[in-house]
C-alpha positions in Angstrom: 13.8 -16.2 -34.2 12.1 -16.1 -30.8 13.6 -16.9 -27.4 17.0 -17.5 -29.0 15.6 -20.1 -31.4 16.2 -20.2 -35.1 13.6 -21.3 -37.6 14.8 -24.1 -39.7 13.4 -22.3 -42.8 15.8 -19.5 -42.0 18.8 -21.8 -42.4 17.9 -22.9 -46.0 17.1 -19.3 -46.9 20.7 -18.4 -46.0 21.8 -20.8 -48.8 19.0 -20.2 -51.4 20.5 -17.1 -53.0 23.5 -19.1 -54.2 22.1 -22.6 -54.8 18.4 -22.1 -55.3 15.4 -22.8 -53.0 15.0 -26.4 -53.8 18.6 -27.5 -53.4 19.0 -25.3 -50.3 15.9 -26.7 -48.6 16.9 -30.3 -49.4 20.4 -29.9 -48.1 19.2 -28.3 -44.8 16.4 -30.7 -44.2 18.6 -33.7 -45.0 21.2 -32.5 -42.6 18.6 -31.7 -39.9 17.2 -35.2 -40.4 20.5 -36.9 -40.0 21.1 -35.0 -36.8 17.7 -36.0 -35.4 16.0 -32.6 -35.9 13.7 -33.5 -38.7 10.4 -32.7 -37.1 11.5 -29.5 -35.3 10.4 -26.1 -36.7 13.1 -24.3 -34.8 16.5 -25.0 -33.3 18.9 -23.6 -30.8 21.9 -21.6 -32.1 24.2 -24.6 -31.4 21.8 -27.0 -33.2 21.5 -24.6 -36.2 25.2 -24.3 -36.5 25.5 -28.1 -36.3 23.0 -28.4 -39.2 25.0 -25.8 -41.3 28.3 -27.7 -40.4 26.7 -30.9 -41.7 25.7 -29.1 -44.9 29.2 -27.7 -45.1 30.5 -31.2 -45.5 28.7 -31.4 -48.9 31.2 -31.0 -51.8 30.9 -28.1 -54.2 29.0 -24.8 -54.0 26.5 -26.1 -51.4 29.2 -26.8 -48.9 31.0 -23.5 -49.6 27.8 -21.6 -49.2 27.0 -23.4 -45.9 30.4 -22.3 -44.5 29.6 -18.6 -45.4 26.0 -19.1 -44.0 27.5 -20.1 -40.6 29.5 -16.9 -40.5 26.4 -14.8 -41.4 24.4 -16.6 -38.7 27.0 -15.9 -36.1 27.1 -12.2 -37.1 23.3 -11.9 -37.0 23.1 -13.4 -33.5 25.9 -11.1 -32.5 
């Protein structure tokens, strides 16, 4: 994270411990793509939270994990 930006890779890593790297990266990149952030290596805090919110709409463990990841991101930015 530099200048208040958050690397998109950091987002999927927040999910990967619970759902695995492949599923986490796919979920985050799909959400980022649907929000128009596909080619961006980093996002603002609001954009990053939007991506996690989109992932949180996913049913099951991926969505639950994304909701917890949003909280962790808020705390880390603190």
